[in-house]
N, C-alpha and C positions, 0 to 999 in steps of 0.2 A: 647374227649369223648362227645357224643351227649346226652344232658340231656332230658329225656322223661317227658313231662308235661301233666297234666290232663287238661280237658276242663275248661275254666274259663268263667262263665256267658255264653254269647252267642258266645264267641270266640272259634274257633277250631284251634288247633295248629298242626304244621307239622315239622318234623326234618329238619334242615338245617345247613349248615356250612358257616362261613365267615372268610376270611383272616387267619391270623396265630393264632387268639384267639380261644379257645375252643368254639364249636358251640352250640347254644341253639335253642329251637323250635320257629318257626315263626307262627303268627296267620294267618287265612285265610283273604284275603283282603275284602271279602264280609261282614265281621263282623262289619265294621264301615261305616258311610256315606262317600260319595266320596270327602272327604277333601284332597286337594292336596297342600295346602299352610298353614303352621303352623308358627305362630309368638309367641315367648315367651318373655315377659318383666319381668326382675327380679329386684325387689326393695329390700330395706334393713331394717332388724332389727325392726320389729313391731309385737306386739301381736295382735291376732285376734280382741279382744275387743277394742283396740285403733283405729283400722282401720275401723271396721264394726259396732262398738257399737254406742250408743247414744253419741252425742257430738263429733263425729269424726272431726279431723282437715283436713280430706281428704274426703269431701262430694261427690266429683265427683267419686272417687274410691269406697267409702264406701256405697253410696246409688244410684247414677245415673247409673253407669255401671252395677251393679247387676240386676237392673230393665230391662236392655237391653239384658241380657243374663242369665248366671247361676252363683250363688254363691256357691262355694265349701266350705261349712261351717266348715268342719273338715279336712282341709288341713294342713299337718304337714311338717316342715323341718326335716332334718335327723341328724343334729349335730351343733356344735359350734367349731370354729368361722366360718367366711364366706367361706373360700376356699373349705372346704370339701363339702359344699352344692352345690356349682357350679360344682365341680367334679362329684358328684352324679347325677346331672341333665343331664349330657351329656354322662356318661360312666357307671353308676351303681356301681362304685367302692366305698367301704367303706373308712373310714379315716385312716390316719397314724399320728403319733405324730406330725411331722413337719407340716403336712397339718392342724391339729388342731390349730397350732400356726400361720396359714396364711403364711407359707413358709418364715421364716426369712432369709434363705439362699437358693438360687436357685440351688438345687442339685438333682441328680437322686435318685429315689427310689431304695434302695439297701438293701441287707440282712446283716447278721452279718459280721463284719470285712470287710465290703466293697464288699462282694460277690454279684453277680447279684441278683436282686429280683426274687423270684420264682412266678410262676403263676399256680394256681391249676386247677383241671379239670372243675371247674365252671367258670373259667376266672377271679378269684380274685387274685390280686397281693399281696404278702406278703413282708413286709420290712418297711423301714422308708426313708423319703425323700419327694420330691415334684413332680418330673417329671417322669411320668410313662413310662415303657419300650415299645418298638415298638409293642410287642405282644398284648398290651392292646388297644383295639379299642374304638372308640367313635361313637356316632350317626352320626357325620360328616363323618367318614370313611365308615360307613354302607351306608349312602346316596350316597356317591361317587361310591361305589361298585354296587349300584342299578341304577346307571346312573341318579341320582337325584342331586339337588343342595342345598347348604347351605351357610350361611354367619353369622358371628358374627359381630354385630355392636356396637362399643365401643365409647361412648362419651368422648371427650377430648383427646383421644389417639393421641399423636404426637403434641399436642398444643405447648409444650415447647420442642424443639429438644435437648436442653441441660438442663435437669431438675436438680435442686438441690437435693443432696442425703444427708439426715441427718446422715447417717452412715459414710460418708466421706466428711465432710465440705470442701468446696472449690474445690471439684472434681465432676463436674456435670456428670450426667448419660445421654448418648445419648438415645433419645426416638423416634424411627421411627414412621411414620404415618400409619403403618400396622404391624400386628403381633409383637407388641412391648412387649419385655420381658427382664428380667435381663440377664446379661452375666452369663455364667456358674459359680456357686459359689458366685455370686453377691448378693447384698441386695435385698430381695424379697418384702420389704414393703417400699414404698415411701409415704411421707406426701403430702397432697394436697397443692397446691399453689393458689394464686388468679387467675391464668390463666390456671392451669392444674390440674384437679381433676380426672384423669384416675388412676385406681388402678389395678395393676397386678392381685391381688387376686380375682378380679371380672371378669376376662377373662379366663375361664377354658381351652380354646383351646391351650393356650401356655404351658400347663403342660403335654402334650402328645407328645412323640417322633413320634408317628404315623402321627402327623400333622406338627410339627416344623422341622422334618427332611426332609420335602418336601417344601422347601422355596417357590416355586411357588404356591403351594396350600395354604400355610399359608398367604402369602402376598396378594393373590388375594381374600381370603375369610374372613380373620380376619381384619376388616377394620373400618374406622371412621364412626360414626353415620351419618354424612352428606350424605354418600353414599346411605343410605336408601331412601332419598327423590327421587333421580333419579331412583333407582331400583323399586320403587312402581308404576312408571308411566305406566308400561305395564306388562301384565301377563308374557310375555316371559323373562323379566328381573328380576322378583321377585323370589327369591330362594324358593324352596320347604320348607326349614326350616330356619327361621330367629331368631337368639338369640340376644336380644336387651338389652344392659346394659347402663343405664344412668351413669353420673359421680357421685362421692361420695357426691356431693351436691344435684343433682337432683334425686338420688335414695332414699333420705331420711336418708342416713347414718350420715352425718355431721349435728349436731344440738346442740344448737338452731340456730347457724349461720354457714354459709359456710366460706371457707377461703377468699372469696372475700367480705365478710360482708353481703351477702344477707341472708334472712331467710332460714333455713334448715328444716330437719325433714319431717313429713308428709305434711306440707304446701308446701314445695318445690316439693316433689314427685307428689302431686296432680296437681300443676301448670304445671309440665312437662307432665303429662298424658293428661291434657286438650289440650296441643299443639300437641302431637304425636299420641294419639289414634284416633282422627278424621281423620288424614292422612292415617292411616292404614285401618280404616273402609271404607274410600272412594276409596281405591285402587281397580283397576279392579280384581286383584287376590283374594283379600279378598271377594269381592262381589260374585265372581264366586264360590269359593270353599274353603274359608278360615276359620281358627280357631285362635283366639287370646287368649293366656293365660297370665294373670297378677298375679304374686305372689311375695313372699318375700324369700330371701335366708334363713332367720332364724327369730325366734321370739326374743324378748328382755328379756334376763335373764329367759328363760323358757326352761327347759330341758325335757319336756314331749315328748313322742313318740307315734306313732301308728303303726298299720299294722304289728305287730310282727317283728319290725325292729331288726335285729341281731347286736350283738357287735362282734368286732374282724374281722379278725385275728390280726390286727395291734394295736388296742387299746381295752381296756375293756369297755369303754363307749364312745359314739360318741360326745365328746366335754367336755366342762368345767362345765356344769350345770347338766348333767345327761345323760340318755340313748339316747336322741334325740335332735331335734332342736326347739321343741315347736310348738304350734298351731298358724299359721299365716293367714289362709284363702287364697282363690284364686278366681279369676273371669274368666269365660269363655265367649267369645263373638264369635258368628258364625251364618251364615245362617242356620246351622243345630242344633242350640240350641234355644229352646223356651224361649222367654223373661220371666223373673221372676222365672225361675227354681231355686230350692234350692237342691243341692246334699248333702245329709247328710252322705253318706258313707265315712269313713275315707280314705284319699289318701295322699301319701307323695311324696317326690321328685322322688323316684324310680318308683312310680306309674305314675308320669308325663312322665318320660322317656318311660315307658312301653306303655303309651297311644300314644306317638309319634311313637314308633316302630310299634304298631298295625295299626295305620293309614297308614303307608307306607309299611306294610307287611314285616317288618324287624325282624331278630332274637332279642331276649331279652338279653341285656348285663348285666353281673354282677348280682347284687341283684335285678334288674328289672325282673329277670327270676323266681322269687318266684311265683309258680302257684296260691297261694292264694292272691296275691297282687291286690288290687282294682285299677281300672283306671277311666277315665272320661266317659266311654262308656254309662252309664245310663243317662248322661246329654244330649246325642245326640238325636235329633228328626228331622225327615225330615219336611221341611216347608210345 
């Protein structure tokens, strides 16, 4: 069924269909500046005040970068714990109980008594489990259908090809250097080691059959962070959409210290950003028509929500602390964003997905299709 949406701000929507999932309206391409390369960096578990307030342990992120672009002061995550937020960012899907628990067992989303998960007319999957059925699309699938490119860049993925598994001591887990995921039914949560801090739960692409059932697409596009260095060298090799995830040390998750003994938390995240953000900003694709978004998956022990975020159909509240994932803030950097901009309008993960879909004139997936959902549009200004 095609959902009919009203006009949102300056966006004009048009009915469209995509793949096997129920289709939703796509905005007119002219509604946004000619951004053609979007970079998203996702960090971990900090409240807005800790990052952007006085005395921040991340002055590069908290003060230097907002002065170069826009601070999204009322940016909110959509749930707790980590995985559901990453799922929301690329698919618009709400959480399920096992996703709230970061997928302790890598099993398919299914209905009662193991029946297949159902998908409603809005494209929302109902059931419990972790891996979404093929009918559920992601922004990666949308981009491929539109003949555009994407990549997920995962730090530390494949560092340890035989990684220790706390669930089965003495039985290591094979970890490939691309599209690394648990075996069906396997342990979905591995502990960081001194040499390998890759986390399944921070790599959303591996939770969709629409991606992992196509090994060539997953292996080619869900890759190690090191690949980003060479991809940034030319516009032609830079994906239209880059989803960048540091290790659980460098994204700030592990604190006060990382598994290798180095400082963690915001100190580690800020140091990592100082290394990687200048590389992105210097890339020909970013200079030409880029947008970099830096945000967090969720706040720390904050369950507030924004943007009329709904609950259900799989859980009554999006996580363990309340209806949402808390206020984290976000930063936008782009030739099309005026330095020093402050965007006060509330935006959440579904709004970020909607912003990306608007930029590339794609249909709105899942809860990103809410016609009242705010995007980053008011932060854009032609230079």
